[in-house]
Every structure is written in C-alpha cells, then in structure tokens.
Backbone as CSV, one residue per row, in Angstrom:
resi,resn,N_x,N_y,N_z,CA_x,CA_y,CA_z,C_x,C_y,C_z
1,MET,0.840,-1.183,0.000,0.000,0.000,0.000,0.878,1.237,0.000
2,THR,0.500,2.227,-0.780,1.260,3.461,-0.829,0.481,4.563,-0.130
3,ALA,1.125,5.269,0.770,0.481,6.395,1.437,0.667,7.619,0.560
4,ARG,-0.029,7.639,-0.581,0.166,8.691,-1.572,-0.164,10.074,-1.026
5,THR,-1.187,10.158,-0.197,-1.555,11.452,0.354,-0.427,12.039,1.171
6,LEU,0.249,11.167,1.937,1.291,11.627,2.846,2.588,11.957,2.135
7,TRP,3.015,11.109,1.213,4.321,11.332,0.600,4.264,11.482,-0.897
8,LYS,3.231,12.033,-1.434,3.089,12.143,-2.879,4.333,12.740,-3.526
9,THR,4.868,13.798,-2.961,6.011,14.467,-3.557,7.252,13.601,-3.589
10,PHE,7.434,12.795,-2.563,8.673,12.047,-2.439,8.535,10.579,-2.783
11,SER,7.351,10.132,-3.146,7.121,8.728,-3.502,7.608,7.785,-2.419
12,ILE,7.360,8.119,-1.167,7.755,7.247,-0.074,6.607,6.304,0.199
13,THR,6.885,5.008,0.202,5.838,4.014,0.334,5.721,3.493,1.742
14,VAL,4.512,3.122,2.081,4.276,2.419,3.327,4.564,0.957,3.047
15,SER,5.041,0.248,3.997,5.392,-1.154,3.815,4.283,-1.946,3.168
16,ALA,4.632,-2.715,2.146,3.668,-3.592,1.517,3.187,-4.627,2.521
17,MET,4.020,-4.882,3.511,3.622,-5.834,4.541,2.491,-5.295,5.386
18,ALA,2.225,-3.999,5.290,1.153,-3.422,6.082,-0.169,-4.055,5.728
19,VAL,-0.300,-4.510,4.522,-1.534,-5.128,4.093,-1.728,-6.459,4.811
20,MET,-0.652,-7.018,5.345,-0.728,-8.331,5.950,-0.738,-8.298,7.476
21,ALA,-0.600,-7.114,8.137,-0.482,-7.157,9.584,-0.985,-5.922,10.288
22,GLY,-0.944,-5.845,11.681,-1.421,-4.686,12.418,-0.972,-4.640,13.849
23,VAL,-0.871,-3.389,14.432,-0.472,-3.239,15.827,-1.283,-2.139,16.477
24,GLY,-1.705,-2.279,17.739,-2.507,-1.279,18.435,-1.941,-0.993,19.792
25,CYS,-2.324,0.111,20.380,-1.725,0.504,21.644,-2.664,0.371,22.823
26,GLY,-3.935,0.113,22.575,-4.886,0.047,23.666,-4.789,-1.268,24.422
27,VAL,-5.475,-1.337,25.547,-5.530,-2.552,26.338,-6.970,-2.996,26.386
28,SER,-7.244,-4.239,25.979,-8.622,-4.717,25.976,-9.087,-4.964,27.389
29,ALA,-10.391,-5.018,27.551,-10.965,-5.180,28.879,-10.491,-6.466,29.544
30,GLY,-10.292,-7.521,28.761,-9.881,-8.792,29.344,-8.382,-8.950,29.465
31,SER,-7.642,-7.953,29.118,-6.185,-8.067,29.125,-5.636,-7.861,30.519
32,SER,-4.593,-8.647,30.844,-3.961,-8.486,32.151,-2.750,-7.568,32.067
33,ARG,-2.449,-7.070,30.890,-1.288,-6.189,30.737,-1.574,-4.829,31.355
34,ALA,-0.538,-4.241,31.956,-0.691,-2.957,32.625,-0.728,-1.792,31.648
35,GLY,-0.112,-1.916,30.472,-0.062,-0.821,29.510,0.104,-1.363,28.118
36,PRO,0.020,-0.482,27.140,0.062,-0.947,25.752,1.391,-1.563,25.340
37,TYR,2.487,-1.206,26.003,3.779,-1.740,25.627,4.384,-2.607,26.721
38,SER,3.540,-3.204,27.531,4.016,-4.118,28.559,4.436,-5.432,27.913
39,PRO,5.356,-6.145,28.551,5.763,-7.435,27.996,4.577,-8.383,27.910
40,VAL,4.566,-9.211,26.876,3.504,-10.192,26.708,4.133,-11.557,26.525
41,SER,3.402,-12.571,26.935,3.882,-13.929,26.715,3.440,-14.379,25.336
42,GLU,4.067,-15.432,24.859,3.742,-15.965,23.538,2.262,-16.324,23.467
43,GLY,1.699,-16.805,24.583,0.294,-17.190,24.610,-0.665,-16.019,24.503
44,ASP,-0.212,-14.817,24.844,-1.069,-13.627,24.776,-1.132,-13.028,23.373
45,ARG,-0.307,-13.511,22.464,-0.239,-12.929,21.123,-1.235,-13.605,20.190
46,ASP,-1.968,-12.786,19.447,-2.899,-13.300,18.438,-2.471,-12.702,17.100
47,GLU,-1.505,-13.357,16.468,-0.911,-12.834,15.240,-1.921,-12.755,14.099
48,ALA,-2.809,-13.739,14.014,-3.806,-13.741,12.933,-4.758,-12.551,13.073
49,LYS,-5.194,-12.274,14.285,-6.088,-11.138,14.515,-5.366,-9.825,14.193
50,ALA,-4.108,-9.721,14.619,-3.338,-8.510,14.347,-3.187,-8.296,12.848
51,ALA,-2.914,-9.370,12.120,-2.745,-9.265,10.673,-4.052,-8.829,10.005
52,LYS,-5.152,-9.400,10.440,-6.459,-9.058,9.865,-6.800,-7.586,10.125
53,LEU,-6.594,-7.140,11.345,-6.898,-5.746,11.691,-5.979,-4.775,10.950
54,THR,-4.722,-5.157,10.795,-3.776,-4.295,10.080,-4.171,-4.171,8.618
55,LYS,-4.611,-5.264,8.040,-5.059,-5.230,6.645,-6.251,-4.291,6.487
56,GLN,-7.190,-4.396,7.407,-8.361,-3.500,7.363,-7.932,-2.041,7.503
57,ALA,-7.012,-1.789,8.423,-6.530,-0.420,8.642,-5.812,0.114,7.415
58,ALA,-5.017,-0.736,6.756,-4.264,-0.308,5.581,-5.195,0.192,4.480
59,GLU,-6.366,-0.400,4.391,-7.327,0.018,3.377,-7.987,1.361,3.714
60,LEU,-7.895,1.784,4.975,-8.552,3.016,5.427,-7.573,4.141,5.747
61,ILE,-6.288,3.864,5.679,-5.288,4.797,6.214,-5.346,6.176,5.552
62,ASP,-5.671,6.227,4.251,-5.763,7.515,3.561,-7.142,8.159,3.691
63,SER,-8.188,7.334,3.628,-9.546,7.884,3.604,-10.148,8.113,4.989
64,LYS,-9.833,7.239,5.949,-10.405,7.351,7.297,-9.305,7.092,8.329
65,PRO,-8.392,8.035,8.487,-7.238,7.793,9.365,-7.604,7.537,10.827
66,ASP,-8.671,8.167,11.333,-9.054,7.927,12.732,-9.488,6.487,12.939
67,GLU,-10.253,5.971,11.980,-10.688,4.582,12.065,-9.497,3.640,11.904
68,ALA,-8.582,3.990,10.993,-7.372,3.179,10.809,-6.565,3.147,12.099
69,GLU,-6.431,4.297,12.757,-5.675,4.349,14.014,-6.298,3.426,15.054
70,LYS,-7.613,3.450,15.166,-8.302,2.597,16.138,-8.031,1.120,15.837
71,LEU,-8.124,0.735,14.571,-7.870,-0.657,14.190,-6.422,-1.059,14.468
72,LEU,-5.502,-0.144,14.210,-4.091,-0.447,14.459,-3.806,-0.617,15.945
73,ARG,-4.467,0.182,16.763,-4.308,0.026,18.215,-4.859,-1.327,18.667
74,GLU,-5.992,-1.715,18.096,-6.561,-3.032,18.415,-5.609,-4.137,17.963
75,ALA,-5.017,-3.957,16.799,-4.082,-4.961,16.285,-2.877,-5.102,17.208
76,LEU,-2.363,-3.994,17.689,-1.219,-4.038,18.596,-1.592,-4.638,19.940
77,ASN,-2.831,-4.438,20.325,-3.283,-5.056,21.559,-3.339,-6.571,21.397
78,ALA,-3.628,-7.017,20.167,-3.656,-8.450,19.892,-2.243,-9.019,19.792
79,ASP,-1.330,-8.254,19.212,0.061,-8.707,19.064,0.976,-7.494,19.050
80,LEU,1.578,-7.241,20.179,2.444,-6.079,20.340,3.618,-6.069,19.376
81,TYR,4.028,-7.245,18.892,5.220,-7.336,18.058,4.901,-7.426,16.569
82,HIS,3.748,-6.955,16.197,3.355,-6.970,14.783,3.895,-5.702,14.110
83,GLY,5.026,-5.854,13.427,5.737,-4.713,12.851,4.943,-3.865,11.889
84,PRO,4.209,-4.460,10.936,3.456,-3.629,9.992,2.445,-2.719,10.675
85,ALA,1.876,-3.166,11.797,0.933,-2.304,12.515,1.652,-1.103,13.117
86,HIS,2.829,-1.339,13.693,3.610,-0.212,14.222,3.961,0.759,13.090
87,ASN,4.397,0.209,11.955,4.775,1.059,10.822,3.595,1.909,10.365
88,ASN,2.437,1.283,10.219,1.270,2.021,9.740,0.749,3.011,10.779
89,LEU,0.842,2.664,12.051,0.447,3.616,13.087,1.375,4.827,13.045
90,GLY,2.648,4.596,12.761,3.583,5.710,12.580,3.171,6.605,11.429
91,VAL,2.698,5.999,10.333,2.238,6.783,9.187,1.034,7.642,9.574
92,VAL,0.128,7.066,10.344,-1.042,7.828,10.810,-0.580,9.016,11.659
93,TYR,0.312,8.768,12.607,0.815,9.852,13.453,1.542,10.914,12.635
94,LEU,2.309,10.479,11.653,3.040,11.423,10.819,2.075,12.334,10.071
95,ALA,1.004,11.766,9.546,-0.006,12.568,8.848,-0.676,13.564,9.789
96,GLN,-0.724,13.238,11.079,-1.308,14.136,12.084,-0.297,15.159,12.590
97,GLY,0.945,15.070,12.124,1.982,15.993,12.572,2.587,15.622,13.916
98,LYS,2.322,14.404,14.395,2.862,13.945,15.673,4.203,13.250,15.420
99,LEU,5.245,14.042,15.222,6.530,13.489,14.826,7.149,12.589,15.890
100,TYR,7.048,12.964,17.135,7.637,12.158,18.210,6.978,10.788,18.271
101,GLU,5.638,10.775,18.238,4.904,9.514,18.290,5.189,8.661,17.056
102,ALA,5.242,9.327,15.889,5.533,8.609,14.641,6.909,7.956,14.723
103,ALA,7.904,8.711,15.184,9.259,8.169,15.287,9.290,6.959,16.213
104,GLY,8.551,7.022,17.304,8.496,5.894,18.232,7.942,4.641,17.585
105,GLU,6.885,4.796,16.812,6.287,3.637,16.139,7.198,3.088,15.040
106,PHE,7.850,3.980,14.297,8.777,3.506,13.266,9.970,2.785,13.897
107,GLU,10.382,3.257,15.070,11.483,2.601,15.775,11.078,1.191,16.206
108,TRP,9.851,1.070,16.727,9.338,-0.262,17.072,9.330,-1.155,15.830
109,ALA,8.784,-0.638,14.738,8.686,-1.425,13.504,10.069,-1.837,13.011
110,ARG,11.028,-0.925,13.105,12.393,-1.227,12.671,12.968,-2.392,13.467
111,LYS,12.692,-2.410,14.763,13.241,-3.463,15.612,12.605,-4.821,15.341
112,VAL,11.303,-4.838,15.079,10.643,-6.132,14.875,10.615,-6.550,13.405
113,MET,11.056,-5.670,12.502,11.162,-5.987,11.075,12.573,-5.622,10.605
114,PRO,13.601,-6.250,11.163,14.975,-5.809,10.901,15.419,-5.907,9.445
115,GLY,14.805,-6.753,8.650,15.223,-6.900,7.262,14.407,-6.100,6.277
116,HIS,13.539,-5.224,6.768,12.660,-4.462,5.882,13.051,-2.987,5.872
117,PRO,13.162,-2.375,4.688,13.626,-0.982,4.623,12.575,0.063,5.003
118,ASP,11.290,-0.251,4.873,10.264,0.790,5.033,10.248,1.481,6.398
119,PRO,10.314,0.746,7.521,10.321,1.469,8.802,11.515,2.415,8.930
120,ARG,12.672,2.013,8.416,13.854,2.879,8.473,13.657,4.111,7.589
121,MET,13.111,3.880,6.393,12.875,4.993,5.483,11.858,5.968,6.085
122,ASN,10.801,5.417,6.672,9.785,6.269,7.289,10.338,7.037,8.487
123,LEU,11.185,6.369,9.272,11.837,7.051,10.395,12.736,8.169,9.881
124,ALA,13.472,7.897,8.806,14.347,8.926,8.227,13.542,10.126,7.765
125,PHE,12.402,9.880,7.129,11.560,10.973,6.660,11.048,11.803,7.836
126,THR,10.703,11.120,8.928,10.250,11.813,10.137,11.367,12.688,10.693
127,LEU,12.582,12.151,10.754,13.734,12.929,11.231,13.988,14.127,10.315
128,GLU,13.816,13.907,9.024,13.986,15.011,8.068,12.975,16.123,8.344
129,LEU,11.726,15.746,8.554,10.699,16.749,8.850,10.983,17.490,10.156
130,ALA,11.633,16.798,11.085,11.971,17.410,12.371,13.220,18.285,12.280
131,GLY,13.827,18.369,11.093,15.008,19.206,10.910,16.305,18.538,11.320
132,ARG,16.293,17.247,11.545,17.486,16.511,11.964,18.125,15.874,10.723
133,THR,18.708,16.712,9.884,19.199,16.298,8.574,20.261,15.216,8.648
134,ASP,21.255,15.381,9.509,22.320,14.370,9.605,21.762,13.012,10.022
135,ASP,20.867,13.013,11.007,20.255,11.763,11.451,19.397,11.156,10.347
136,ALA,18.698,12.000,9.610,17.863,11.508,8.514,18.718,10.855,7.439
137,ILE,19.809,11.507,7.059,20.698,10.939,6.040,21.244,9.596,6.502
138,SER,21.672,9.526,7.734,22.200,8.282,8.289,21.150,7.178,8.301
139,THR,19.923,7.531,8.624,18.857,6.535,8.696,18.421,6.081,7.308
140,TYR,18.362,7.012,6.345,18.102,6.589,4.963,19.184,5.603,4.514
141,ALA,20.436,5.923,4.823,21.542,5.047,4.428,21.407,3.668,5.070
142,SER,20.918,3.616,6.310,20.742,2.316,6.969,19.636,1.510,6.288
143,ALA,18.636,2.182,5.741,17.592,1.472,4.990,18.181,0.838,3.740
144,LEU,19.115,1.538,3.111,19.760,0.996,1.911,20.755,-0.110,2.246
145,GLU,21.266,-0.130,3.455,22.100,-1.251,3.874,21.263,-2.519,3.982
146,VAL,20.028,-2.369,4.436,19.123,-3.501,4.570,18.638,-3.971,3.201
147,TYR,18.340,-3.016,2.313,17.792,-3.326,0.987,18.420,-2.364,-0.014
148,PRO,19.585,-2.706,-0.566,20.372,-1.772,-1.387,19.669,-1.229,-2.625
149,ASP,18.694,-1.944,-3.178,18.031,-1.494,-4.401,16.692,-0.801,-4.147
150,HIS,16.422,-0.406,-2.924,15.126,0.186,-2.589,15.019,1.599,-3.187
151,LEU,14.334,1.683,-4.309,14.271,2.931,-5.067,13.674,4.107,-4.286
152,PRO,12.547,3.939,-3.563,12.014,5.097,-2.827,13.025,5.689,-1.842
153,THR,13.837,4.840,-1.222,14.846,5.346,-0.294,15.955,6.061,-1.050
154,MET,16.363,5.517,-2.183,17.381,6.209,-2.998,16.888,7.599,-3.386
155,GLN,15.644,7.681,-3.800,15.076,8.974,-4.211,15.074,9.959,-3.046
156,ALA,14.616,9.487,-1.900,14.538,10.370,-0.735,15.924,10.809,-0.267
157,LEU,16.874,9.867,-0.246,18.220,10.199,0.217,18.926,11.145,-0.745
158,ALA,18.853,10.856,-2.034,19.500,11.741,-3.018,18.914,13.143,-2.944
159,ARG,17.608,13.240,-2.829,16.948,14.546,-2.743,17.438,15.313,-1.524
160,LEU,17.501,14.633,-0.372,17.937,15.309,0.848,19.417,15.677,0.781
161,GLN,20.252,14.795,0.268,21.681,15.099,0.148,21.895,16.355,-0.705
162,LEU,21.221,16.411,-1.825,21.411,17.550,-2.725,20.811,18.825,-2.140
163,ARG,19.640,18.708,-1.559,18.994,19.890,-0.979,19.798,20.478,0.174
164,SER,20.465,19.599,0.932,21.201,20.071,2.104,22.685,20.309,1.816
165,GLY,23.096,20.134,0.556,24.503,20.325,0.211,25.408,19.254,0.770
166,ARG,24.887,18.055,0.978,25.676,16.962,1.547,25.827,15.793,0.576
167,SER,25.933,16.094,-0.711,26.118,15.006,-1.675,27.490,14.377,-1.472
168,ASP,27.597,13.097,-1.822,28.859,12.383,-1.703,28.995,11.427,-2.876
169,GLU,29.929,10.493,-2.778,30.183,9.592,-3.908,28.981,8.713,-4.225
170,ARG,28.114,8.474,-3.253,26.938,7.645,-3.497,25.859,8.377,-4.287
171,THR,25.838,9.693,-4.211,24.755,10.473,-4.807,24.643,10.233,-6.308
172,ARG,25.782,10.222,-6.994,25.745,9.973,-8.447,25.130,8.621,-8.768
173,HIS,25.486,7.619,-7.984,24.921,6.280,-8.191,23.399,6.314,-8.027
174,TYR,22.925,6.990,-6.983,21.487,7.076,-6.757,20.795,7.767,-7.933
175,LEU,21.407,8.848,-8.413,20.817,9.569,-9.552,20.767,8.678,-10.794
176,ASP,21.826,7.919,-11.035,21.826,6.994,-12.174,20.679,5.990,-12.054
177,GLU,20.504,5.463,-10.857,19.426,4.495,-10.635,18.054,5.129,-10.824
178,ILE,17.892,6.354,-10.355,16.603,7.037,-10.490,16.302,7.307,-11.952
179,VAL,17.313,7.700,-12.723,17.113,7.932,-14.157,16.647,6.646,-14.838
180,MET,17.249,5.526,-14.465,16.903,4.256,-15.106,15.607,3.650,-14.575
181,ARG,15.381,3.782,-13.244,14.269,3.050,-12.640,13.242,3.927,-11.952
182,GLY,13.375,5.235,-12.054,12.457,6.131,-11.353,11.005,5.765,-11.596
183,ASP,10.188,5.840,-10.539,8.817,5.365,-10.676,7.872,6.371,-11.323
184,THR,8.372,7.570,-11.603,7.566,8.554,-12.339,8.475,9.346,-13.277
185,ASP,7.857,9.937,-14.291,8.619,10.815,-15.189,9.199,11.985,-14.411
186,GLU,8.465,12.462,-13.428,8.922,13.599,-12.627,10.239,13.280,-11.920
187,TRP,10.326,12.085,-11.313,11.558,11.684,-10.638,12.698,11.521,-11.634
188,ARG,12.431,10.884,-12.772,13.493,10.681,-13.762,14.006,12.013,-14.304
189,ASP,13.096,12.951,-14.589,13.505,14.274,-15.078,14.310,15.016,-14.010
190,TRP,13.863,14.918,-12.774,14.585,15.565,-11.670,16.017,15.026,-11.587
191,ALA,16.160,13.700,-11.670,17.486,13.094,-11.562,18.384,13.531,-12.717
192,ARG,17.848,13.634,-13.909,18.646,14.094,-15.068,19.144,15.524,-14.848
193,ARG,18.260,16.369,-14.335,18.670,17.760,-14.073,19.783,17.806,-13.029
194,GLN,19.655,16.976,-11.998,20.672,16.958,-10.951,21.998,16.414,-11.468
195,GLN,21.942,15.431,-12.355,23.176,14.905,-12.956,23.901,16.004,-13.730
196,SER,23.133,16.795,-14.456,23.745,17.902,-15.216,24.402,18.900,-14.283
197,THR,23.751,19.195,-13.195,24.300,20.156,-12.225,25.586,19.619,-11.614
198,LEU,25.610,18.337,-11.237,26.805,17.756,-10.628,27.959,17.648,-11.622
199,ALA,27.641,17.548,-12.911,28.679,17.391,-13.922,29.450,18.674,-14.154
200,ARG,28.898,19.817,-13.734,29.571,21.107,-13.972,30.777,21.297,-13.076
C-alpha cells in the first residue's frame, strides 16, 4: 500500500507488509497487561487477529485515518510485536503531525522488522521533517544497507543530500538508478537535471 496522500512528492511508500499485519496501543478489557507496551507472553499474542486488523486499517489509512488508528491500536493489543501495525500507526501519526509519536512507532517497527527498509525509510523521513538532517541521512543510508536497491529510499536520500549540500560519492549512483528506474517521469527528469548540475 502506498500512502500517496502523505508522501506524494517524495514517492515514499508504506510497507507492503502493512496489508498483511497490524499493531494497536490500547488494552482490551480482558487483558492483564498494565499498559500498551508491557511485555507479553507468547500465549497472549494473536498474530492472525493482528494481521487481519492491520489489513483492514491499511485500506482506510488515507480515507479514514481515525478509524485506521483505532484498528491499528486493536491490532497491537492483539500482538504487540506486529511490525506492519507499528509502521502504519507511525504513518497515521506522521499525517497528524505527531513526529515524536511517529518516530516511536517507526522505531518499534524497525526493531521487529529488521530486514525491511520501510520502517527505516519512514523514520528517516520523520527525522527530516523534524530538521534533523544528519540523522535523517544516516537513517536513509541504513535502509539501503538492509535493501540496497530500494528505489524510494534512494530517491529520498538523493533529494535530501542535494537539498542540504551533503552530496557524496553515493549520490551519483542514486541519480543513475533514479534515471533508469524512477517510478515517475517527474523523478526521472529531476534526476537528469541533478546529474547535469553535478557534472559542472
């Protein structure tokens, strides 16, 4: 699923795994947990329910974010370690301008989905919005360490490097990749213009 409303300009995608999972922060009436992030035993986890709720939320994240947030909280209550739910809840918070909360959820998702680039990319974008450029660049780079060919991250990192005057030897490679594989004409044209500028 793509959160087009949120990142239309930068083509930053929400994890495709979001369609398969979910996480919530509330505590159900029958739960013995003291808080939404309290430790849970393996027996307390309902992964199937979390996945179902996350899928439902993913379908509503752009059109009905409040309802999506509620479903994601329910999903997390069912399975605290469901990474796609944390990632999508972070997207909801980011759309609401809650950068601190969004970063927390992306951090959770990053930890429980260590081989997936999206939580790292989303965290980097959040850091970028918060004005933490160096941290954002570092976090985008860590997403590419996990998944070196992840085009949305290359686009976001190259854009930030050039905008902030922090281009390096990797920037040209990213621009070459965007020219060849960019997901829109706009991105490919942008990369060509940047290549011309760097060539001077």
